[in-house]
N, C-alpha and C positions, 0 to 999 in steps of 0.2 A: 504494500500500500504506500502511496506517495501523498505528501501534503505540500501545498504551495502557499507562501505568504505574498499576496499581491502587493505591488509597489505602493498602492494607496495607503497601506497599513505599515508604513515605515516608522521607525523610532529615530535613531541616527540616520543620516542621509542614505547610507548604503546597506542598511539591514532592517529587519523586522522590528516593529514595536514589541517590547517584551511581553506586555500584558496580552495583546491580541494573539501573538504567537503561542503563548502559554495556554490561553483559553482554547485555541484551535486544537492543540495537541491533547489537552485534557478531555475535550469532548469525545475523543476516540477511546477513552478508557472504558472497559466493560463495566456495566452496572454503575455508571457514573451519574449519581443523582444527589451527591453530597459534596464533601470537600475533596479537593485534589491539590497536589503539590507538584510544581514544575521547577526544575533546575535548568538554567541556561549555561552552557559550557563555552559557546562561541557565538558570534553574531549570526542570527538567522539570515540567510540570503533571501533576496527579493526575486519574485517571478521565476524561481528555480525549484524544481521538484526535490524534495527531501524524502528519503526512504524511511518508513516507520517500521521498526521491528518490535517484537514482543518477547519479553523474558519468559521462558517456559515455566519457571517456578514462581517468580515474583509477580508476574502480570504487569511489570513496569514496561512502559513504552519508551522507545528511544528513537529520536529523529537524527538521521545521518545525512550529511552532504558529502557525497563521495566517501572518503575514509574518515571524515571529521565528525565527531560527535557534537551535535548542536544543542540538543535538549533531551531531558528525560522527564517522564510524568508517572505519577503513581497516585493511588487513592490515599486519602488522609482521614484521620479521625474527625468527627464533627468539631467545628470551631466553637470556642468559648466567646462570651460577650462581656465578661467582667471589666475588661480594660477599655471598652468603647466609651468615648466621652459622651456627655449629654448632647442630645440632638441640636442641630443648628437649623433655623428656618431658612426657606429659600431666599427671602429678601435679604437676610443677613449674609448668606453665602454670596449672593450676587454683588452686594456692596463690597465684600472682602476682595473681590476680583480686582479692585482698583489698586490693591497693594501687592498684586502678583509680581514676584521678583523676576519672572521671565520677561516682563515688559522692558526691563533694564538690561538683564544679562541672561541669555538663554543659550546653553551649549548646543542644543539641537532644535533650532527654530522651525524646522519643517516636520517635527514629530506629529503623527496622527492624533495622539491624545492631547498634547499640551502645547503644540507649536503655535508661534505667533505669526508665522508666515504662510499659514494654510487657509484655504477657503472654508468657511464654516458650513458650506453646503456639502462638503465631502470629508470633513474631519471634525473632531470633537471640540478642539480649541478651548479646552478647560483652562480656567484661570484660578489657580489655587492661592488664596490669600489668608493672612492670619486673622483669626476671629477673636481669640483671647490667648493668653500665654499657653503654649504647648498644644494649641488646637487650630487647625487650618480647615478651610472649606472651599469648595468650588460649586457654583451653580451649573446645572446641566439640564437642558431640554432636548432629549434625543429626537433626531429625525428618523433614525432607523435603530432597531434593537435586535441584536443577536447575542448569544452567550459570549462570543469573542469580543464584541464591542463593550459589553459590561466588564469583562476582564480588563480591557484597555482603559476604561473609565476609572477603575479602582487601582490602576497601576501607577501612573505618573504623579498623581497628587501626593503619594507617600514620599516620592523623591523630593518634591518641593517642600514638604514638611521637614525634610532632613537638610535642606539648603543646597539642592543640586545646582542652583545658579552659580554659586561661588566655588563649587568643587565638583566638576563633572563626574557623574556616576552612571552606571548601567545596572539594570535589574539582574540579580544573581539567582535568587529563588523566590517564587511567589506561591503561597498557599492560599487558595480562595474557595469560597463557598457561595454559590448563587442559589438562593432559595426561591426567588421569584423574578421574572423578567418584567421590567416596567413597560408601560404602554408608550408608544411614540407620542411626543407632545406633552408628557408629564413633567411637572416641575420637580426636579430632583436635586439632592445635595450629596456631593461626595465629601465625606468627612475624612480628615487625615491627621495623624499625630505621630511624632517621633517616639521611639521606644528606647533605643540605646545605640551607642556607637563604640566600636573598639577597633583601632587601627584603620584599615581600609574597609571594614565591614560596618554597615549601618542598618538598623532594624526600624521598621515603621509599620503602622497599621492604617487601614482605610475601611470605610463602611459606606454603602450606598443607601440613602434614606429617601423615603417619600413621606413627608411630614415626620411623624414619630416612628414610622414603621421601617425596619431595616430589611432591605431586599437582598443585599449581598455584602460580603466583607472579605478582607484579605489581610495577611501579614506578609511582609516582604523583606528580603535582605538585598541591599544595594551595595555595589562595590565601586569605590573610587577608582577612576581610570584616567589615563591620558586620552584626550579625544581622538587622537590618531589611531588608537588601538581598537576602535570599534568597527573598522572595515572588516567585511566578512573574509574568512579564510578560504582559499580555493581548495576544492575537494579533489 
């Protein structure tokens, strides 16, 4: 089986958005109706078939570009909610977008999820700003909804909660649980908060809210990088 990341869904200019790619691979897991964890090993190529193999004993899926291991996905235990901050209302999240650090310094301005140089008719253009100390939010009114797009929406805001503008980072591991897909046109809030940092590894959380109802959530590990290192590796 092959999967392809269309160029529309890029993160860095030459590779796939981490959240969209992770959601696309996770959707292939057998009996996937709960949480899944995806680890990215190298930049996912765009418009290029990647072969997906299945571990006979573990059930883990692996995406390969030639001989290069791009990502792996496995089922994960149900996610907890104890560390999710109090809900933020849509108007408050919309106002927080004015403080979006990506308007001043964006390492990947053409990113599908959070880029400032994308057409909002074909990208998410999320603007994640600070709401209160340790809590960030982005307003989102989706034009189209798929599981992959929801994964993309709850991907990049966690990086901005960690300060990705001042120190370029890429997604390393994303564990997400999508309980309900929103309707197109819904007024949604992506909540984001930093959890911890140690060396080049940074942990953060996100949650997708409609009012006070949580539709999806994720916990992510981000890795600080040199921007030139995010070009895909030839297979």
